Each structure stands twice: as structure tokens, then as C-alpha cells.
C-alpha positions in Angstrom: 13.8 153.0 -120.8 16.6 151.7 -118.7 14.8 148.4 -118.4 14.6 148.0 -122.3 18.3 148.9 -122.8 19.1 146.3 -120.1 17.0 143.6 -121.6 18.6 144.5 -125.1 21.9 143.6 -123.6 20.5 140.3 -122.3 20.7 141.8 -118.6 17.2 140.6 -117.8 17.8 140.2 -114.1 18.8 143.9 -113.9 15.9 144.9 -116.3 13.6 143.2 -113.8 15.1 144.8 -110.9 14.5 148.2 -112.6 11.1 147.5 -113.4 10.1 146.3 -110.0 11.7 149.3 -108.4 9.5 151.6 -110.6 6.5 149.6 -109.9 7.3 149.9 -106.1 7.4 153.6 -106.5 4.0 153.6 -108.2 2.5 151.5 -105.4 2.7 147.9 -106.9 4.8 145.7 -104.6 5.9 142.2 -105.3 7.6 139.8 -102.9 11.3 139.4 -103.1 11.2 135.7 -102.8 8.6 133.9 -104.5 7.4 130.4 -103.5 5.0 127.9 -105.1 2.6 128.6 -102.1 2.5 132.3 -102.9 1.9 131.6 -106.6 -0.8 128.9 -105.7 -2.5 131.3 -103.2 -2.6 134.2 -105.7 -3.9 131.9 -108.4 -6.7 130.9 -105.9 -7.5 134.4 -105.1 -7.9 135.3 -108.8 -9.8 132.4 -109.7 -12.5 133.3 -106.9 -12.4 136.8 -108.1 -13.1 135.8 -111.7 -16.0 133.3 -110.7 -18.4 136.3 -111.0 -17.0 138.1 -114.0 -18.7 137.7 -117.3 -17.5 138.8 -120.8 -20.3 141.3 -120.6 -19.0 142.7 -117.4 -15.5 143.1 -118.8 -17.0 144.9 -121.9 -18.6 147.5 -119.6 -15.4 148.3 -117.9 -14.4 152.1 -118.3 -11.0 152.8 -120.1 -8.0 152.6 -117.9 -6.3 156.0 -116.8 -3.0 157.0 -117.8 -1.2 156.3 -114.5 -2.4 152.7 -114.4 -1.7 152.3 -118.0 2.0 153.0 -117.3 1.7 150.2 -114.5 0.3 147.9 -117.2 3.1 148.5 -119.7 5.7 148.0 -117.1 4.0 144.7 -116.0 3.8 143.6 -119.5 7.6 144.1 -119.9 8.2 142.3 -116.8 6.2 139.3 -118.2 8.7 139.0 -121.1 11.7 139.3 -118.8 10.4 136.9 -116.1 10.0 134.0 -118.6 13.6 134.2 -119.1 14.9 135.2 -115.6 12.4 134.4 -113.0 9.5 132.2 -114.2 7.8 132.0 -111.0 6.9 135.7 -111.0 4.9 135.3 -114.3 1.7 134.0 -112.6 1.9 137.0 -110.0 2.3 139.4 -112.9 -0.5 138.1 -114.8 -2.8 138.0 -111.7 -2.0 141.5 -110.9 -2.7 142.7 -114.4 -6.1 141.1 -114.3 -6.9 142.6 -111.0 -5.8 146.1 -112.3 -8.0 145.6 -115.2 -11.0 144.8 -113.1 -10.5 147.7 -110.6 -9.3 150.4 -113.0 -10.7 149.6 -116.3 -9.9 147.9 -119.6 -6.8 148.7 -121.6 -5.6 147.6 -125.0 
């Protein structure tokens, strides 16, 4: 809720810090400094991971549990804030969301 209030006040950097702090407490860590090398490495890893995934495999994924749904909700908010505040974070967020879906199930 605090992150949404901060973002509504155009305090996107503070909203991101709040979200990243909550994610850290939930076991989802992100690097403090993001370089192009980190982004390219993460994209390469997810590309390799997805090479064996078909639409049918995704359809067979179980529903995601409440705990990971909360993580996905926070990641989704961060995607919006990162476009404005820290664009290099967006690919890392997207890759993490894909990985969580593959590991913990599908969410809407």
C-alpha cells in the first residue's frame, strides 16, 4: 500500500525501494546496481529455460499459491515503476516473473 501511495505522489524511486524491500523479505533479491552484462546474462538464462517450454506445458501448470501471488503482484507494480525510474530493472523483473510462473504455477 505504501508503494502505491508513493507512486501516486510521483515518488517512483521511493516506491521501488519499498517494493524491493518487501520482495527481499519474501526471499526475492535483486542486485543494487544493474549493468547491461547482468541484464544480458539473465535474458540468456531465461531464453535457455524457455527453449523447452511449450504452450501445452504452460497450460498444464498448477495455479500459483497465495504467497507467490503476492510476490507476482509486487513484481507487477515494480514493472510499472521501473519504466519511469529504473528501466534496466524491467528485464530482470520480467525474467523473474517468468521463472516464478514456471516454478510455482500459473497466475492471472
